[in-house]
N, CA, C and O atoms as a DFTB+ gen file, in Angstrom:
324 C
 N C O
     1  1      12.011     158.394     175.626
     2  2      12.839     157.512     176.153
     3  2      14.133     158.031     176.837
     4  3      14.583     157.512     177.858
     5  1      14.709     159.103     176.198
     6  2      15.867     159.730     176.670
     7  2      15.663     160.351     178.167
     8  3      16.614     160.508     178.933
     9  1      14.392     160.668     178.477
    10  2      14.110     161.431     179.877
    11  2      14.044     160.530     180.841
    12  3      14.483     160.831     181.951
    13  1      13.389     159.039     180.566
    14  2      13.299     158.044     181.425
    15  2      14.580     157.024     181.946
    16  3      14.778     156.502     183.044
    17  1      15.261     156.982     180.827
    18  2      16.534     156.124     181.006
    19  2      17.391     156.431     182.392
    20  3      17.620     155.641     183.307
    21  1      17.756     157.685     182.282
    22  2      18.558     158.147     183.541
    23  2      17.821     157.731     184.858
    24  3      18.450     157.275     185.813
    25  1      16.594     157.889     184.871
    26  2      15.964     157.662     186.034
    27  2      15.968     156.218     186.404
    28  3      16.179     155.891     187.572
    29  1      15.721     155.240     185.369
    30  2      15.625     153.749     185.518
    31  2      16.990     153.344     185.789
    32  3      17.161     152.442     186.610
    33  1      18.156     153.969     185.120
    34  2      19.308     153.331     185.536
    35  2      19.649     153.784     187.039
    36  3      20.227     153.063     187.853
    37  1      19.238     154.982     187.257
    38  2      19.542     155.440     188.851
    39  2      18.755     154.320     189.929
    40  3      19.111     153.941     191.045
    41  1      17.699     154.009     189.219
    42  2      16.642     153.056     190.016
    43  2      17.398     151.727     190.444
    44  3      17.222     151.151     191.518
    45  1      18.204     151.357     189.507
    46  2      18.957     150.142     189.630
    47  2      19.946     150.086     190.783
    48  3      20.526     149.053     191.117
    49  1      20.111     151.374     191.418
    50  2      21.040     151.158     192.678
    51  2      20.239     151.614     193.915
    52  3      20.822     151.957     194.944
    53  1      18.911     151.615     193.803
    54  2      18.062     151.943     194.889
    55  2      18.079     150.888     195.822
    56  3      18.123     149.727     195.414
    57  1      18.040     151.225     197.385
    58  2      18.271     150.221     198.158
    59  2      17.168     149.250     198.353
    60  3      17.360     148.293     199.103
    61  1      15.895     149.422     197.679
    62  2      14.787     148.513     197.825
    63  2      15.017     147.748     196.521
    64  3      15.126     148.182     195.374
    65  1      15.070     146.332     197.055
    66  2      15.073     145.201     195.687
    67  2      13.933     145.254     194.980
    68  3      13.977     144.910     193.799
    69  1      12.658     145.708     195.578
    70  2      11.677     145.898     194.694
    71  2      11.712     146.908     193.514
    72  3      11.176     146.682     192.430
    73  1      12.397     148.052     193.826
    74  2      12.490     149.019     192.961
    75  2      13.647     148.841     192.013
    76  3      13.639     149.446     190.941
    77  1      14.702     147.997     192.365
    78  2      15.565     147.660     191.501
    79  2      14.984     146.717     190.277
    80  3      14.993     146.943     189.067
    81  1      14.452     145.529     191.041
    82  2      13.719     144.743     190.152
    83  2      12.743     145.194     188.953
    84  3      12.765     144.719     187.817
    85  1      11.856     146.230     189.437
    86  2      11.067     147.044     188.624
    87  2      11.989     147.981     187.446
    88  3      11.651     148.081     186.267
    89  1      13.031     148.533     187.958
    90  2      13.791     149.003     186.935
    91  2      14.302     148.223     185.870
    92  3      14.238     148.527     184.679
    93  1      14.874     147.081     186.412
    94  2      15.454     145.996     185.339
    95  2      14.302     145.725     184.569
    96  3      14.359     146.071     183.389
    97  1      13.342     145.223     184.944
    98  2      12.029     144.774     183.958
    99  2      11.746     145.992     182.938
   100  3      11.662     145.847     181.718
   101  1      11.631     147.043     183.532
   102  2      11.260     148.248     182.691
   103  2      12.183     148.487     181.568
   104  3      11.759     148.658     180.425
   105  1      13.637     148.506     181.914
   106  2      14.774     148.574     180.960
   107  2      14.544     147.576     179.867
   108  3      14.620     147.870     178.674
   109  1      14.229     146.259     180.372
   110  2      14.167     145.167     179.313
   111  2      13.118     145.471     178.354
   112  3      13.263     145.399     177.133
   113  1      11.931     145.852     179.030
   114  2      10.757     146.184     177.986
   115  2      10.825     147.145     177.035
   116  3      10.266     147.033     175.944
   117  1      11.638     148.329     177.454
   118  2      11.989     149.505     176.651
   119  2      12.957     148.999     175.509
   120  3      12.974     149.479     174.375
   121  1      13.669     148.089     175.901
   122  2      14.817     147.865     174.866
   123  2      15.559     149.071     174.270
   124  3      15.596     149.298     173.061
   125  1      16.174     149.860     175.253
   126  2      17.012     151.041     174.628
   127  2      18.060     150.717     173.762
   128  3      18.731     149.689     173.848
   129  1      18.211     151.696     172.837
   130  2      19.591     151.739     172.210
   131  2      20.791     151.602     173.242
   132  3      20.696     152.052     174.383
   133  1      21.845     150.999     172.808
   134  2      23.160     151.117     173.709
   135  2      23.472     152.388     174.186
   136  3      23.758     152.466     175.380
   137  1      23.479     153.573     173.393
   138  2      23.948     154.794     173.912
   139  2      23.096     155.158     175.123
   140  3      23.598     156.044     175.813
   141  1      21.980     154.704     175.522
   142  2      21.481     155.134     176.510
   143  2      21.741     154.384     177.705
   144  3      21.207     154.618     178.790
   145  1      22.588     153.462     177.475
   146  2      23.039     152.512     178.655
   147  2      24.390     152.608     178.834
   148  3      25.012     151.617     179.217
   149  1      24.963     153.684     178.611
   150  2      26.404     153.894     178.788
   151  2      26.846     153.617     180.213
   152  3      27.927     153.086     180.465
   153  1      25.915     154.022     181.196
   154  2      26.760     153.806     182.524
   155  2      26.475     152.274     183.240
   156  3      26.610     152.042     184.442
   157  1      26.061     151.321     182.232
   158  2      26.110     149.938     182.633
   159  2      27.294     149.302     183.094
   160  3      27.370     148.562     184.075
   161  1      28.276     149.655     182.278
   162  2      29.545     148.949     182.825
   163  2      29.984     149.449     184.232
   164  3      30.747     148.778     184.926
   165  1      29.536     150.511     184.586
   166  2      29.868     151.099     186.105
   167  2      29.098     150.330     187.050
   168  3      29.525     150.043     188.168
   169  1      27.628     149.892     186.479
   170  2      26.803     149.356     187.601
   171  2      27.368     147.738     187.561
   172  3      27.360     147.073     188.597
   173  1      27.809     147.229     186.397
   174  2      28.258     145.855     186.422
   175  2      29.609     145.483     187.447
   176  3      29.944     144.480     188.077
   177  1      30.187     146.857     187.254
   178  2      31.660     146.818     188.221
   179  2      31.400     147.172     189.723
   180  3      32.339     147.209     190.519
   181  1      30.162     147.421     190.081
   182  2      29.913     147.852     191.348
   183  2      30.265     146.761     192.380
   184  3      30.104     145.576     192.090
   185  1      30.728     147.133     193.545
   186  2      31.219     146.286     194.617
   187  2      29.931     145.879     195.316
   188  3      29.911     144.899     196.060
   189  1      28.903     146.592     195.094
   190  2      27.328     145.974     195.681
   191  2      26.729     145.121     194.890
   192  3      26.084     145.505     193.914
   193  1      26.877     143.741     195.239
   194  2      26.379     142.698     194.647
   195  2      24.991     142.695     194.042
   196  3      24.714     142.196     192.951
   197  1      24.027     143.389     194.979
   198  2      22.760     143.447     194.477
   199  2      22.504     144.400     193.366
   200  3      21.610     144.170     192.552
   201  1      23.363     145.618     193.288
   202  2      23.329     146.444     192.243
   203  2      23.819     145.601     191.041
   204  3      23.118     145.514     190.032
   205  1      24.915     145.032     191.131
   206  2      25.523     144.282     189.860
   207  2      24.349     143.306     189.350
   208  3      24.134     143.278     188.138
   209  1      23.481     142.401     190.321
   210  2      22.643     141.539     189.856
   211  2      21.448     142.368     189.190
   212  3      20.836     141.826     188.270
   213  1      21.087     143.633     189.596
   214  2      19.869     144.376     189.073
   215  2      20.506     144.832     187.559
   216  3      19.770     144.761     186.575
   217  1      21.668     145.222     187.448
   218  2      22.180     145.457     186.152
   219  2      22.374     144.284     185.239
   220  3      22.308     144.494     184.028
   221  1      22.586     143.174     185.643
   222  2      22.851     142.130     184.885
   223  2      21.448     141.573     184.322
   224  3      21.306     141.209     183.154
   225  1      20.391     141.549     185.330
   226  2      19.033     141.271     184.882
   227  2      18.368     142.204     183.765
   228  3      17.642     141.764     182.873
   229  1      18.692     143.478     183.922
   230  2      18.299     144.356     182.935
   231  2      18.883     143.964     181.605
   232  3      18.125     143.746     180.660
   233  1      20.329     143.851     181.464
   234  2      20.992     143.433     180.258
   235  2      20.395     142.124     179.685
   236  3      20.022     142.051     178.514
   237  1      20.326     141.187     180.483
   238  2      19.872     139.957     179.823
   239  2      18.517     140.119     179.211
   240  3      18.295     139.475     178.185
   241  1      17.552     140.915     179.713
   242  2      16.441     141.146     179.108
   243  2      16.331     141.865     177.659
   244  3      15.368     141.794     176.896
   245  1      17.437     142.512     177.474
   246  2      17.632     143.085     176.205
   247  2      18.249     142.411     175.098
   248  3      19.383     141.932     175.112
   249  1      17.499     142.400     174.206
   250  2      18.042     141.585     172.861
   251  2      18.977     142.108     172.265
   252  3      18.667     142.786     171.285
   253  1      20.264     142.008     172.580
   254  2      21.530     142.646     172.122
   255  2      22.860     141.982     172.516
   256  3      23.167     141.751     173.685
   257  1      23.559     141.718     171.542
   258  2      24.822     140.818     171.766
   259  2      25.990     141.877     172.264
   260  3      27.127     141.503     172.550
   261  1      25.557     143.224     172.327
   262  2      26.655     144.224     172.501
   263  2      27.042     144.107     173.787
   264  3      28.181     144.446     174.105
   265  1      26.112     143.591     174.749
   266  2      26.732     143.428     176.123
   267  2      27.357     142.142     176.963
   268  3      27.720     142.051     178.136
   269  1      27.331     141.169     175.855
   270  2      27.697     140.001     176.169
   271  2      29.126     139.899     176.816
   272  3      29.298     139.058     177.698
   273  1      30.150     140.707     176.425
   274  2      31.447     140.555     177.026
   275  2      31.326     141.287     178.548
   276  3      31.945     140.829     179.509
   277  1      30.643     142.219     178.631
   278  2      30.418     142.791     179.985
   279  2      29.619     141.772     180.861
   280  3      29.886     141.691     182.060
   281  1      28.742     141.068     180.356
   282  2      27.828     140.226     181.302
   283  2      28.895     139.115     181.522
   284  3      28.935     138.650     182.661
   285  1      29.617     138.704     180.758
   286  2      30.512     137.631     180.931
   287  2      31.473     137.961     182.115
   288  3      31.615     137.121     183.004
   289  1      32.089     139.060     182.159
   290  2      33.191     139.675     183.095
   291  2      32.204     139.761     184.519
   292  3      32.774     139.321     185.518
   293  1      31.178     140.134     184.676
   294  2      30.205     140.363     185.855
   295  2      30.063     139.227     186.314
   296  3      30.184     139.030     187.523
   297  1      29.774     138.239     185.445
   298  2      29.539     136.907     185.978
   299  2      30.606     135.938     186.539
   300  3      30.389     134.933     187.216
   301  1      31.658     136.369     186.179
   302  2      32.963     135.768     186.701
   303  2      33.409     136.382     188.064
   304  3      34.459     136.044     188.610
   305  1      32.565     137.286     188.570
   306  2      32.814     137.746     189.789
   307  2      32.522     136.710     190.991
   308  3      31.414     136.174     190.960
   309  1      33.360     136.381     192.006
   310  2      32.906     135.363     192.824
   311  2      31.717     135.731     193.806
   312  3      30.920     134.957     194.335
   313  1      31.810     137.253     193.924
   314  2      30.726     137.711     194.724
   315  2      29.324     137.838     194.323
   316  3      28.386     138.088     195.080
   317  1      29.262     137.607     192.829
   318  2      27.944     137.721     192.204
   319  2      27.009     136.455     192.585
   320  3      25.829     136.460     192.232
   321  1      27.523     135.439     193.266
   322  2      26.597     134.090     193.446
   323  2      25.588     134.552     194.401
   324  3      24.701     133.788     194.780
């Protein structure tokens, strides 16, 4: 899993919406430990709304309360609509 997570996280920034969605779903299915997702706060703070949405979708699929504060903050962004 340590080998694939950097690639999946990078795929969340791909120009293709289909690639971002597939990466989000894969991250949710893998349910990685939090230390493998340490770049997620940067993705959630991205000025690119589509990247932010992809990161949010990935975190929403992970059953962990560790990301709730980051998700709340990202959801308050008026551009995230």
